[in-house]
N, C-alpha and C positions, 0 to 999 in steps of 0.2 A: 504493500500500500504506500510505501514511502515515495514511490515514483510519482504519486499523485499529489504530493504536498505542494507543488507549484500552484495548484488550484486555489489554495487558501489566500495568498496575497492578491490574486486576481479578483476573487469574490469580495474580499474586504475592500479593495479599491473601488469596485463597482458600487458597493453599499455606501461608502463615503461620498461617492459622486451623486448617488440618488438622494441622500440626506441633504446635501447642499441645496439651499433654496434656488429655484430657477423657474422657468416657464411651466414645467410639468407640475411642480408643487403648487403654484398659484392657480393653475387651471383646476386641479383636483379640489383644492380648498374652496375656490369660488363655486364650483359645481355642487360640492357637498353642502354648502351653506344655503345656496340659492335655489337648488333644484331638489335633489334627493340623494340619499346614501347609495342607492342602487346605481344611479347614473355615475356617481363618482367612482364606485367600484368598477363599473364597466370601463371607465377611462383608465383606471389603474391597470386593468387587464390588458387594455390596448397598449399602454406604456410598456408593460412587461413583454408583450409579444414583440414590440419594436426593439426592446433591449436584447432579446434573444436573437433577433434578426441581425443586429449589429455584432453580436457575439459570433454568429456564424460567419459574417463577412470578415471580421477581424481574424478569425481562424484561418481564412484563406488569403489573407494579405491585404486587408483594407488600408492599413497604415501605409504600406508600400505604394498602393494605387493612388491614394490622395497626395502622397509626397511627389509622385512622378507625373501626375496628371492634374496640375494646378487648376485648370478651368473647371474641373468637376467639383472641387472644393468651393470655388467661387460661386458656381451655379447653385449649390446647396445652401450656401450662405444667403444669397439673394432670395431664393425661394423660401427658406425658413424665416428670414427677416420679414418679408411681406406677409407671410402667413401669421406671424405673431401680431403684426399690425392689424390684420383682419380680425383676429380674435379680440384684440384690444378695442376695436371699433364696436364689435358686437356686445362686449361687456359694458362699454360706455353707453351704448344705446339702451341697454336694459336698465341702466340707472335712472332713466327718465320715466320708468313705469312706477307710478306711485300707488295705484289702486291694488289692494291686497288680492282681490279676485283675479286680476290680470296677472299678478305675480304667481299665484297658484297655478294658473293655466300654463305658464312657461315651464312648470315642472315636468310636463308631459314631453319629454325630450326624445325618448326612444333609446333603449339600451344599446342597440346595435350602432346607432348614430353616435352615441357616447363612446362606444368602443373604438369606432373609426376616428373620432376626434383625438383620443389618446394615442392611437397608433400613428396617425399622421403627424401629430405634434412631436412624437419621438423621432420619426423618420426624417422630418425636415429640420432637425437640429444637428448641424454639422459638428458642433462641439462634442455632442455625444459620440459621433463617429470617430472624432480625433481621440477622445478619451479612451474609448474601447480599443481603437487601433494601437494607441500608445501603451496601454496596460498590457495588452496581449503581446505586443512586440517586446516589452520589457521582461515579461515573466514566462512566456512559453519556452520550454526547453527545445534544444535542437532535435531531439528524438521524442516526439509526443507519444505517450502511452495509448494503447487501444481504447477507444470509446471516450477519450478525453473531450473531443469536440462536442459530442452529444451531452456529456455531463455539464460542460461549461454553458451550453445553450440553455439547458433546463434550469441550472442554478441562476443564470442571469435573469431568466424570466421570474423565478421565484423570489429572488432578492428585490428586484425592481417592483414587481406587482405587490408583494407583501408589504413593503414600506408604504406605498401609496394607498393600499387598502387600510392600513393603520391610520394614515392621515384622513382618509375618507370617513372612518368611524369616529375619529376625534372631532372632526369639523362638522359632522352631521347631527351632533347632539342637539337636543331642544334648546339648550342654553346658547350654543353657537348660532343656531338658526334665528333665535329671538334677537340676539345681538345684531345679526345681519339685517333683519327687517327693521330694527331700530335705527341703524346707521347705514342703511342700504346704499344711499347715494354716495356717501363718503367712501365706503368700502369698494363699491364698483368703480368709482373714479380712481381710487388708489391702484386697484388691480389693473384697470385698463391703462393707466399711465405707466405702470411698471412694465407691462408687456409691450406697450407701444415703444417705450424707450429702448427696451431690449431688442425689439424688432428693427428699429432704425439703426441701432448700434451694429447689429448683426449684418444687415443688408448693405450698409454704407461703410462698414469697417471703421467706425468713429472711435 
């Protein structure tokens, strides 16, 4: 089993990357407070699938590809940046809904749609690609033991999805949702502003 010890620093690095606040964290948090726990969990699962996809790509040389094909990295940066700006606009637009019944109606989001939101958010984040590529390039041994790639993909999904499911549970409590409804406009403006700034920074490399 000692030949599989290299997996531990990889998974620990992925966990630390997931815990660090970023677009994924704020999208799960905002969804958990404003829509429902199930929607937030669906987003978490989408993020987990995206993480396992990047893990698979990293195993086959994602870091090398991005280093040697600069335009691909630039493309994903621009795409990811504009996507974050789009999400920021949607959250900002929702801040103008003051009627409680209208807010309740927005909870009917669709679990599959939420899953796709999480998946696309993950896949359009080039920093995630670089992080996974860098981690795997640093810790993968020259001779990778059998089934390591499968194990890494599964663990990447579990680590990412589990963390955001925990966030979804914490932020979907009645207390958190009551706080959201009380300060809805301020919270939505904060989230939209944060995502918008990150999107602009990402797309234009500021």
